[in-house]
N, C-alpha and C positions, 0 to 999 in steps of 0.2 A: 558581401553584404548586399541585400536586395534593396534597391532604392524605389520607394513608392512615390506616387504622384504628390502626396502631401509633403515629401522630403525635398521636392524640387523648389528652389526659391522663386518667388514671383518677380519677374523683371519686366521692363517695358519692351515694346516691340523693336526698339532701336538697337538694343544690345543683346537680344535673344535670338538664336537661330530659328529660322522659320518652322522647322519641324517640331519645336517645343512650344509654340504658341497656339492658342485656341484659334480655330478657323475663323477668319473675319466674318464670313457669311453667317456662321452659327451665332457669334456674339451680336451681330447686327439684328438677326432674327429674334434673339432673346430680348434685346432692347425694344424692338418694335412691338413684341408681345406685351411687354410691361407697359409701354406707352398706350396701347389699346386698352389694356386692363384699367389703367388709371384715368385716361382722358376720353375714352370712347363715348361715355354718356354726355360729356360736355360737347363733343362734336355733333352728336345727334340733337342736343338741345339747341345749338346754334342754327343748325340746318332747319329744324322744325320752326323755330322762331322767325327765321328769315322768310320761309315760305308763307307762314301765317301773316307776316307783316305785309307782304305783297298781295295776299289773297283777301284779307279782310281789313277794311279801312279803320275799324275801331280797335283792332288788336294792339297796335303799338301806341295808342293814345296814353297820355299821362294817367288818366283815371283808371284805365284798365290795368296798366302795369302796376299801379299802386295797390289796386284791389287784389291782384294776383299775389303780390309780394306779401301783403298782410295776411291773406288767407293761407299762404304757404308757411308763415312763420310758426304757427302752432304745431303743425305736423313736423316741421324741421327740428324743433326743439325736442320732440319725442324721438325723432330719428337719430339725433345726436347721441342720446343715451343708448339707443339700440345699437349704434355703431360700436361702442365699447363692449357691449355684451356679446355681439356676434363675433368680434375679433377674438374674444377669448374662447370661441367655440360654443357659446351658449345661445339661448333664445329667451325672449321675454314676451309672453302672450298677455301679460296683465296690463300693459301700458294704456290700452284703450279704455279700460274700466277705471284705471287710476286717473286718466285725463278727465273723464266725466266726474269722478269723485272729487278731484281737485277743484273743478269748477263750482260744484255745489257747495263745497266747504268754504271756498273763497266768498261766494255770494252770501252764505249764512254768516260768515265771520265779519263781513263788511258792516254789519250792524254794530259791531264793537270796535270799529276803526280799521284803517288800511293795514296797519302792522299785523293785526290778528288775521285779517283776510289773506295776507300773503304767507304768514308763518304757519297757519293751521294746515293748509293743504301740503306744504312742504314737510311738516312734521309727520302727518298721517301717512302720506304716500311714501315718504322716505323710510318710515318704519316698516311699511309693507315690503319695500325693496330690501331692507335689511333681513327680514324674515326669509324672503326668497333666496338671498345670498347665503344665509346660514344653512338652509335646507339643501341647497345645491352643493355648497363647499364642504360642509361638515358631515351632513347625513348621506352625501353621495347620491342624492335622488336626481332623477332626470329633470333637467330644466323645463322640458315641455310639460311634464306633469305638475311640477311645483308652480310654475307661472300660470298654468291653466286653472289650478285651484285658487290662486290669488286673484285671477280675473273674475271668477265666479263669486269669491268672497267679497271683493271690492264692489262688484255690482250689487250684491245683496245689501251691503252696508249703505250704499247710495240709496237704494229703494227704502231702507228703513228710515233714513234721515228725512226723506221727502214724502213719507207716508205713501209708498208705492207710486211715487210720481205725482201725487195729487197736489203737493206743495211746491211752489216755485219761488225761490228767494231772489229778490231783485237788488240791484246795486244802484244806489241813488245817483241821479245825474249831478254832475258838477263835483263829485267826490274825487279825491286823489286817485283812488283805484280806477274809477271810470276814465279819468284823464290818462292814466297809464295805458289803458287798453284802446281808447278811442282818439287820443291826441296824436298830432303829427309833428314831425321835426324835419325841416328841409324837404317837405313834400312827401315823406314816407311815414307810415304809421309807427308809433313808438314800439309796438311788438317787433317790427322788422329790425330796428336798431338793437333791441335787446337780443334778438336771435343772432345777428351778426357778431355782437360782442361775445356771446356764448360760444359760437363756433370758432372765433379767434382764440379764445382761451382753451377750448377743447383741442384745437390743432396743436397748440404749444404743449399742452399736457401730454398728448399722445406721442408727439415726436421729440420733445425736448426734455422729458422728465424720466426719472427711474421708474415711476409708476407706469408710464406709457410703454417703456421697454418690457416691463413685467406683463402687461396686457398682451403684447405681441408674442412674448415667450410662452405664456400659458396657452394661447391659441395655436401656436406652432407645434409644440410638443409638451404636454403637461408634465410628463415624467422627466424629460430632459430639463425642463425649467426648475423642477423641484431639486434635481441633482446639482444644478448650478446655484442653488440657494435662493431662488425666487420664492417669495411668499405666495404660493398658489392659492391657498384658501382665502387669505386676506384680499388678494386681488379680485377674486370672484365675488366676495362679499361687497367690495367697494363698487364694482361695476354695476351690480344689481341695485345697490343703494342709489348710485348716480342715476340709473334709469328711472327709478321710482321718483326721485326728487325732480328730475326734469319733466316727467309726465305730469306731476302735480303742478309744477310751475306753468307748464303749457295750458293746463286746464284753468288755472287761476287767471292767466292773461286772456284766455278765450272768454271766460265769464265777464271780465272787465270790458272786453270788446263788445259783447252782446248785452251787457248790463243786466245779466241774469245767469243763474246756474241752471242750464238746460240738461235734464236727466237723460235724454235720448242721444246726446253727443257721445262720440268715442266708439260707436259700434263699428267694428272692422278696422279701426285705426291701427291696431297692432299689425295687421296684414299690409296696410299701406306703408307703415314705417319700415317693415322688413323688406318690402318691394323696393322702396327708395334706397335703402342701404345697399341691397344687393345690386341694383341697377347702377349705383354709384361706384361699383368696383370692389366692394368688400366680399370676401369669400364666405359662404355659409359654413364651410368647414373650419373657419378660423385661421388666425395667423397672419392675415393680410387685409388691410382696409385703409380707407382714407376718410377723414372728416369732411374734407372739401367735396369728395365724391358723393357723400350722402346728401349734402346740400344741393348738388346738381341733380341728383336723383329725384329729390322732392320737387324741384322746379320743373323738371321734365314731366312729372306726373301732372302737375298743376297746369302746365302749358297745354298738354294734351286735353285735359278736361276743359280748358277755356276754348280751345279750337273747336271741340265738339259742340260747346254751347254757341260758338259763333256760327257754326253751320246751321243750327236751328232745326233742321229736319231730322236730326238723329236724336234718339233717346239717350238720356244720361247714362244708361246701363252700358252703352258702347264704350264709355271711358274705362270701365272695368275690363271689358274685352281687350281693348288696346293695351292697357296696363299689364294684363296677364300675358299677352303676346310678347311685350317687351321683356317681361321678367323671364319667360321661357327662353327667349333668344339669348339673353344675357347669361343665364345659367349654363346653357349649352356652350356658349362661347368661352365661359370661364373654365368649364371642364376640358374643352379642346385645348385652350392655351396651357392649362396645367399639365396635360399629357405631353404637349410639345416640349415644355420645359424639362420634364423628366427624361425625355429622350435625347435632349441636347447634351 
């Protein structure tokens, strides 16, 4: 009888002959690759922050840190939903338009109370997410095309509601919604605490629930996931619904922070969210990703933007150049690490 590698029982190094164990150097290299994949962005964030703290007196001040954290919160919420989508091997280009639409709907709904202002964007943006998921999962359409159409449709709905941008809906000062966006707790804006809570829940869902296991399984190998009994279609529908809900919520919080629904917001946000997620270690091909990494990716992009603003002599467009360079380096590194793992 031929004994295959799968037939050999796995034992510890203490009771297994040296010839039957995996080379120590190979295992160590694989662990190092995984460590770089998961925590590389965090190391870069720490280094950049330290250099900026010593280079600019105003960088590490309480006001600047608080402003960076609050401005990062809205993109981070969008990136959280994008993380789930990308891990399944999909993409969502509609989140920027849904973010803007959610803000306008929240400002419009604030005239009828805080509850309406919060539920309306969640309902509309979540429904658009459901449609995206149904078309991707049931009709087998390409996520790029489906979410591109949703992006255009949501932007068109936004313009129709605001009379081509001529109408700007304001949120009354002193309202509960305004306090939710502009208030602070323990020195940090309320949107920051909401974002941290959402990421904590997202991490638990992704790592500790059956749904999270299905998300990874679908992204790793959709056919194998289906053979194992994973609800592939339902998982895809849920992740796109989640992405739509979070984009709408981020838009509502942004409108509360600005006290108005600004129609021009959200342009290019889908690309920022994708960049942050990929920089944080999530593979564009799916099957591997980290909620915490996406948060680090968002913070890294915002720190780079703040550093460029601190320099003063550089145009804000340099932030896009640097972000693009970071993204290119990360994708190249991910490809290289993936090939190394296949050869091990």
